[in-house]
C-alpha positions as CSV (number, residue, x, y, z in Angstrom):
1,X,18.1,1.5,4.5
2,X,16.8,3.1,1.0
3,X,13.6,1.9,-0.9
4,X,14.1,1.1,-4.4
5,X,11.8,3.6,-5.9
6,X,11.4,4.0,-9.7
7,X,10.3,7.2,-11.5
8,X,7.2,6.3,-13.8
9,X,5.0,8.0,-15.9
10,X,1.9,7.6,-13.7
11,X,-0.6,8.5,-16.4
12,X,-1.1,5.0,-17.2
13,X,-2.4,4.0,-13.7
14,X,-5.6,4.1,-12.3
15,X,-7.4,4.0,-9.2
16,X,-7.4,0.3,-9.0
17,X,-3.3,0.3,-9.3
18,X,-3.1,2.7,-6.4
19,X,-5.7,0.7,-4.4
20,X,-3.5,-2.5,-5.2
21,X,-0.4,-0.8,-4.0
22,X,-2.3,0.2,-1.1
23,X,-3.3,-3.2,-0.1
24,X,0.4,-4.4,-0.2
25,X,1.7,-1.2,1.8
26,X,-1.1,-2.5,4.6
27,X,0.2,-6.0,4.2
28,X,3.7,-4.8,5.0
29,X,2.7,-2.8,7.8
30,X,0.6,-5.7,9.1
31,X,3.9,-8.0,9.1
32,X,5.8,-5.3,11.2
33,X,3.3,-5.0,13.7
34,X,2.8,-9.1,13.8
35,X,6.7,-9.3,14.1
36,X,6.6,-7.0,16.9
37,X,3.8,-8.8,18.8
38,X,5.1,-12.2,18.5
39,X,8.8,-11.4,18.9
40,X,9.7,-12.8,15.7
41,X,12.2,-11.3,12.8
42,X,10.7,-9.1,9.9
43,X,12.4,-10.1,6.8
44,X,13.2,-7.5,3.9
45,X,15.5,-7.7,0.9
46,X,18.0,-5.0,0.3
47,X,20.6,-4.4,-2.6
48,X,19.6,-7.8,-3.4
49,X,20.1,-9.4,-0.1
50,X,18.2,-11.0,2.3
51,X,18.3,-9.0,5.6
52,X,16.3,-10.3,8.8
53,X,15.6,-7.7,11.3
54,X,14.5,-7.8,14.9
55,X,11.2,-6.3,15.9
56,X,13.2,-3.1,17.2
57,X,14.6,-2.7,14.1
58,X,11.9,-2.0,12.1
59,X,10.7,1.7,12.8
60,X,12.5,3.3,9.5
61,X,10.6,0.6,7.7
62,X,7.2,1.5,9.3
63,X,8.0,4.9,8.8
64,X,8.6,4.6,5.2
65,X,5.4,2.3,4.6
66,X,3.3,5.1,6.7
67,X,4.4,7.7,4.3
68,X,3.7,5.6,1.4
69,X,0.2,5.2,2.9
70,X,-0.2,8.5,3.4
71,X,0.5,9.5,-0.2
72,X,-1.5,6.4,-1.6
73,X,-4.6,7.4,0.3
74,X,-4.4,11.4,-0.8
75,X,-3.9,9.9,-4.6
76,X,-6.8,7.6,-4.4
77,X,-9.0,10.4,-2.7
78,X,-7.8,12.7,-5.6
79,X,-8.9,10.1,-8.4
80,X,-12.0,9.4,-6.7
81,X,-13.3,13.1,-6.6
82,X,-12.2,13.3,-10.3
83,X,-14.5,10.4,-11.1
84,X,-17.1,10.2,-8.6
85,X,-19.3,7.5,-10.2
86,X,-16.4,5.1,-10.9
87,X,-16.4,1.8,-9.1
88,X,-13.4,1.2,-6.6
89,X,-11.8,-2.0,-6.3
90,X,-14.4,-4.5,-4.3
91,X,-17.1,-2.4,-5.2
92,X,-20.2,-3.7,-7.0
93,X,-22.6,-1.9,-8.9
94,X,-26.1,-1.7,-7.2
95,X,-28.9,-4.4,-7.8
96,X,-30.3,-4.5,-11.0
97,X,-33.5,-3.1,-10.3
98,X,-31.6,0.1,-9.0
99,X,-29.7,0.3,-12.1
100,X,-32.6,0.2,-14.6
């Protein structure tokens, strides 16, 4: 199992991009946990082919997703520290009376 990783120049990505990637990673982890809980298969695509994994076969994928999640959380925290007043995904500005 080797995740498909492409080298990008991340200079054009902002905090919302990383938050969206984190949401997708969390969704994949949730799917793995549900597959284990309900005894169903977890489906992945590798090398252009669909692969169905039994719940006990998902550990390497879970480990990879957890590592990605840790990296994303660090990157988001770093960007938030650089822009402490910037709004994050799903955040809204305060009431109009607070802004004025």
